[in-house]
C-alpha positions in Angstrom: 0.0 0.0 0.0 1.5 3.4 -1.0 2.2 5.8 1.8 0.0 8.5 0.5 -3.1 6.3 0.3 -3.2 5.1 3.9 -6.6 5.5 5.6 -6.8 6.7 9.2 -9.6 5.5 11.4 -11.3 7.9 13.8 -9.3 6.4 16.7 -6.1 6.7 14.8 -6.9 10.3 13.9 -7.3 11.0 17.6 -4.0 9.3 18.5 -2.2 11.1 15.7 -3.7 14.5 16.7 -2.7 14.1 20.3 0.8 13.0 19.5 1.2 15.8 16.9 -0.1 18.4 19.4 2.2 17.1 22.2 5.3 17.2 19.9 4.4 20.8 18.8 4.0 22.0 22.3 7.3 20.4 23.4 9.2 22.2 20.6 7.4 25.4 21.2 8.3 25.3 24.9 11.9 24.7 24.1 11.8 27.6 21.7 10.2 29.9 24.3 13.0 29.0 26.7 15.6 29.8 24.1 13.9 33.1 23.4 13.7 34.1 27.1 17.3 33.3 27.6 18.4 35.2 24.5 16.2 38.2 25.4 18.0 38.5 28.8 21.3 39.0 27.0 20.2 41.7 24.5 22.7 44.5 24.8 22.3 46.3 21.5 20.2 46.6 18.4 22.3 43.9 16.7 21.3 41.4 19.4 17.6 42.3 19.0 17.7 41.7 15.3 19.5 38.4 15.8 16.6 37.3 18.0 14.1 38.5 15.4 15.9 36.5 12.7 16.0 33.4 14.9 12.3 33.7 15.6 11.5 34.3 11.9 13.6 31.2 10.9 12.1 29.1 13.6 8.5 30.0 12.7 9.2 29.1 9.0 10.8 25.8 10.1 8.0 24.8 12.4 5.3 25.8 9.9 6.9 23.5 7.4 7.6 20.7 9.8 4.2 20.5 11.5 2.1 19.5 8.5 -1.0 17.7 9.8 -2.5 16.6 6.4 -3.2 12.9 6.6 -1.0 11.9 3.6 2.0 13.6 5.3 1.6 12.3 8.8 3.8 9.2 8.3 6.7 11.4 7.2 6.0 14.1 9.8 6.0 11.6 12.6 9.2 10.0 11.4 10.8 13.4 11.3 9.6 14.3 14.8 10.9 11.1 16.2 14.3 11.6 14.6 14.3 15.1 15.9 13.6 13.9 19.5 10.2 15.7 19.7 8.2 12.5 20.1 8.7 8.7 20.5 7.2 5.9 18.6 5.5 4.8 21.8 3.3 7.9 21.6 1.8 6.5 18.5 0.7 3.2 20.1 -2.8 2.4 18.8 -2.0 3.2 15.2 -2.2 0.3 12.7 0.9 -1.9 12.7 1.5 -1.1 9.0 1.7 2.6 9.8 3.9 2.1 12.8 6.3 -0.1 10.8 6.5 2.5 8.0 7.2 5.3 10.5 9.9 3.2 12.3 11.5 2.4 8.9 11.6 6.1 8.0 13.3 7.0 11.2 16.2 4.7 10.3 16.7 6.5 7.0 
């Protein structure tokens, strides 16, 4: 079965949504901590614009990374696991075929 034609049951959609949301919140919390730390060290306008550039780049990165369209979720989850934002265990309850595809993609 091709990756892009996988069907998601209602239960799987709920599991996927919760795992997706949890990973996003983890990364957002870490970004917030980085911004707070960086903001405390702002000493000049150059520091301010560096923080602005960091935030702009991070926003662009996260908007691209967190794509919750069903055909993309297998790839998104594999990327989030590789990035340390979630674990495969958080996807327990998904179809074994989906889990094995995600696990295989994390090894690439």
